[in-house]
N, C-alpha and C positions, 0 to 999 in steps of 0.2 A: 504274509504281510502282518507284522506284529501290532498289537494295540498297546497304547501307553498304559502302564500300570497305575498311574495316577488317577484316582476315581473321579477327580474334578476335570480330567482331560479326556482320556480314553480314545484319543484320535488314532487313526490308522496311518501308518507311514511305511512306504516300501523299502527305504534304505535309511542308513544312519542310525541315530539314536545312541543312547547310553545305558549302562547297566549298573544298578546298585543292588548288592546282595542278591544277585541272580535275576532280578526283575528289570524288565526293559521299559525305558522311558523315552519319550520323543524329544526331549529338550533338557538343557541345563536347569531351566526354571523348575520343571517337574522334579528333577532329582533333588534340587534344593528343598522343595516342598516336602518330599518323601523323607529326606534326611531329618528335617525339622520334626516332622510327625514322629519319627522313630526316637529322636532324642527327647521329645516332649512327653513320652510315655512314662509312667512311674518309674523312678530310678531304681535299679537293682543294686543295692549297696553291698560292698564286698564285706559280708559279715560271716562269721563262723558260728559254730555251735556254742552255747553258753557253757562255761566251764567254772570250776571252783576257783576262787580268788587265789593268786600265787602267794606263797609264803612271804612274809615281810623280810625285807633285806636285813634289818637289825637282828631278827631271830636267826636267820641263816648264818650271819657272822658270829653270833653268840655261840650257836650250836657247833660251829667249826672251830671255836676256841680262839678266834681272832680278837674278840673284845669280851669283856665281862658285862654282866647285867648293870653294874654301877656306871661303867663307861658308856653303855648304850643310853642310860638315863641322862647322863651329862650331855651327850651328844644331841639328844632329842630336845633338851632344854635350850641348848646353844642354837639349835636350828630354827626355833621359834623366833629368834632375833635375826639371824643371818638370812633366812629364807632359802638357804642352800639345800640341794638334795642331801639326803643323809649320807650317801657315799662320799660326796665332796666334804661334808662337815667332818666326818670321821678322818679323812686325809688331812684336812686343815689342822685338826687337833692332834694329829701324829698318833692316832689310835689304831689306824689300819692302813696298810700300804695299798697302792693303786692296783696291784695285781690281785690282792686278796679281795678288794672291792669288785673288780671286774669278774673274778671267779664267781663270787656270790651273785652278781647281777645276772650272769649267764645261767646259773643254776635256777634263779628265780624265774627266768624267761623260758627255761627249758631248752636252751640252745647251747652250742659250744662257744668257746671263745678263743681269740688269738692274741697272745700278749706281745710276741715279737713278729710284727707284720710289716713287710717291706712294701711301701705304697708304690714302687715301681711296677708291682704286679697288676695295678689297675690301669696301666697304660696299654692301649690296644686291647681292651677287655672285650670278651664275648658278650652276647646278650641283646645286641642291637638297640641299646638305649642311648639317647642323646644326653649331653651334660645337664640340660634343663630337667629331663625327667628324672635323672639320677638324683638331683638336688630335691625335686618335688617329692620323690618317693622316700628319700632318706636311706636308699639302699645303693651300694656300690658293688657292681659285679667284678670278679677277678679271675675266674677260671671256670671250666665245666669239668664234670666227672668223666671217668673213662667211657661211659656209655654215650655221652653227649646229650643226655636228657635232663641232667640236673645242673643247674647253675649255682655257683657258690657266690655268695655275697656277704659283705661286711655291713654292719650298721653300728650306731651308738645306742645306748639305753635312753629312754625306754624302748622296747621293741616296737617297731611300727607295724603292728599286726594287720591293720586294714590294708596298708600299702602293700604288704606281702601277699595278701589274698587278691588284691586287685591286679598285681603283676602276674600272678599264677593264672588268673582267669583270662586276662587279655593277651598274654604272650605264650601261653602254653608250657612255659618253663616250670619245672619243679624246683623250688628253691631250698637250698641248704644254707641256713643263716648262722654267721659267726659274729659274736660281739667283740667290739674293740673299744678302746678308750676314745674319749671325746677328741682328744688331741690327735690321735692316729686317724680318726674318721674325717677331721677337718682337713688334714693333709691329703688324705685320699680324694676327697672331693675336688681339691685343687689339681691333683695329678691325674684325675681320670680322663681318659679319651677312649671312644669306642673303636673297636677294630674295623679296619677298612673292609668293605665288601658290599654285596648287594643286600644283605640282610639288615645292614644299619638303617636305623630309622631317621627320618627327616624331622627336624625340629619345627613343628608347626606353630609353636609359641603359646603363650597364655592369652586366652580370650575372655572377654567379658560377658558373652551371652551365648546361648545355644544357636541363636540366629546366625552369629558369626561363624560358629562351628559348621552349621549346615551349608553356608556359603562356601567354605573351605572344602567341604566334601564334594559339593557340586563342581567346584573349580578342578579338583583332582579327577573327577569322572570325565570332565570335558577334555582333560589332557590324556588320560590313559584309556578312555572309552568303557572301562569296566572296573569298578572298585567294590570292596566290602567295607562295611563300617560296623564296628562294635564299641560298646562303651560301658563303663562301670563307674559307679560313684565310690569315693572314698575320702574320708576326712573332709578337706575344704575344697575338693575338686571333683569334677567329672572328667575322667580320662576317656578321650575318644581316639580310637586307633582306625586309621583309614589305610587299607592295603590294596595296592594295585600290582600290576605285573612287573613294574620297575622300581617301585619305592614304597616304603611304609611311612606314614606320617602320624605323629603323635601330636594331639592337641589338648590342652588343659583349659577347662572352663571353670570359672570360679563357682563353688558350689552354691552359695547363696543366690547368685543371679540365675543359676539353673533351676533352683527351687522356685524362684519367682516365676520363672517361664512356665514350669510345669503346673503350678497353681493356677495361673492365668488360663492355660489350655484346659485344665479341668473345669474351671468356672464357665468358660465359654461353651463347653460341651453340654452343659446342664440344660 
């Protein structure tokens, strides 16, 4: 006869109950409290090792012979007024072509690029991400490699590094990233649809608090009897993934609200 894992409850119950991350709870309320406690712990941000700053785009284009030093100075001066990104400014002035800029941006980010990309490739895409998650991450999947362990995705500059690390941590996919132009990326976002199948995630929506996310976790536990919950912080969001036997749900919580909840919990615990 199991005992509830909630320290504030600890009741014995012979039948029923729910499981969260392998622990048994006697009720939905206890699951919700446990989920909130887990989400309220100090957030593990999707950060990587510190590295040297990437080479400047203008320097890369100059070294490649695309522009001259004088043209770079002229573009930088014009950029102060236009507030455009340097690559856009160079294209506007007719000093560099779009493919040359894309190639330099990819070299700057340390990834490959795709100049001619058919956005039909993102329809019925693998990876199990909803349209909302794809937009929030800034990453659009389009295929897997021959081993089925690496997911190929496209994105626009600048490279969304924290989103890449968050996706790797929460989904288990190893990502191979390809840079595309802003125009192609916008078209891919519109064309994207996830492949049909049991691995496709359910869109849990964007939430305003960790309390709301914990309630959703408890709701899923009540439906499936046993779920696992993992979460990671990146950029402006906390991404919460809830996995059951029938469905995967992705929840996005606004990061500032999550920080407020975490700080309140830390203050209360003093």
